[in-house]
N, C-alpha and C positions, 0 to 999 in steps of 0.2 A: 595825140592825146596821151597824157601821162597815165601810166598804169603800173600798179604794184600788186603782185600776186604772191601771197604767202602760202607755204605748204609745209608739211612735216609735223604738224601737231598730232596729238593723240593721247592715249592713256598710257601712263608709265608708272611703275612702282617707285616709291621713295628710294633714293640712291641710284636710280637709273639715269639714262641719258636719252636725249633727243637732239636731232639737228634740224633746225628750221631753215627754210630757204625763202628768199624773196626775189622774184624775177621782175626786173624793171624794164620799162619801155617808154618811149615817147619823149625822152630827154637824154642829155649827154650824161650817162651814168658815171663815166670815168671822171667827171668834174664835180660830182655831187657828194656832199657829206650825207651819210646814211645813219639811221638810228633804228633801234628796236625799242618799242614801248610795250607795256602790257597793262591790262585792265582786268581786275577781279570784279565779280559781281558786287554792285553797291559801292564801289570805290572809284576814285578818279584814276585816269590814265597815268601810269607811272613810267618815267624814263628808265630804261634798262641799260643800254649800251650805245656807243657812238663809234663811228669809224670815219676817218677822213678819206679824201678822194682816192689816194693811192693805197690806202690800207696800212700806212706806216704808223699811224697814231690811233690808239683806241682808248676809250674811257668806259668805265663801268660804274653802275650804282653799287653802293657798299653792300647791299643785300645779295648781290650776285658775284661780286668780285672773288676771283679765285675758282669759281665754278663754271662761269659762262665765258665763252670766247666769241667775239664778233670777228668776222673776216669777210673778204669780198674777192670776187673773181671778175675783174672788169671786162675780160674777154667774153664772159658769159652774162654780163649785166646782172649779176646775182650777188646778193649779200646773204651771209649765213649767220646763224646763231647756234653755236654748239653749246648745249646745256648738259652739264654733268652734275652728279651728286644732287639730283633734284629732290626738292622738299615739297610737302603739301602746300606750303605757302607760295610756291611758284605757280600754282594753278591759276590760270588767267587766259584771256584771249591775248595773243601776242600780235602786235601790229608792226609792220615795216613802215618807215617814214623816210621820205626824201626831203631834205631840209633846204628851204629857200631856193626854189627852182624857178628859173626863168626871169623875165623882165620884172615881174611883180613880186618876186621873192616869196612865192607861195610854198607852203608845205603840202605834201601829198601823202596820202595814206592808203595802205591796202585795206582789205576788208577784214583781215585778221585770221588767225588760225588758233584753235583752242588746244591748250595744253592742260591735261588733267593729271595730277600726281596723287595717286591713291593706292593703298594696298589692294 
């Protein structure tokens, strides 16, 4: 069974940093494209960052480019999101996504971890 478990969220001051982790199981992580999404209250889920299976290619939403870094450790079945220079607008529940997994090409999601950026 596919499982994605996010951790690392919490309360941080503007300008601060957090590192989120997502531990994956139940599929071949090293073959999977992974993403981070986020969702603020009352808003649609927003794509944040993408990383290919090897970690060689990354993409970012314009809103986080230059501040966030997605990375992965395939030996640990873990994808990370390093978030620096955090802003109040970064406040959201952050979700790990495994893209197009298995025979049916389903996306899988973690339950999310809350990041709150506030003085």
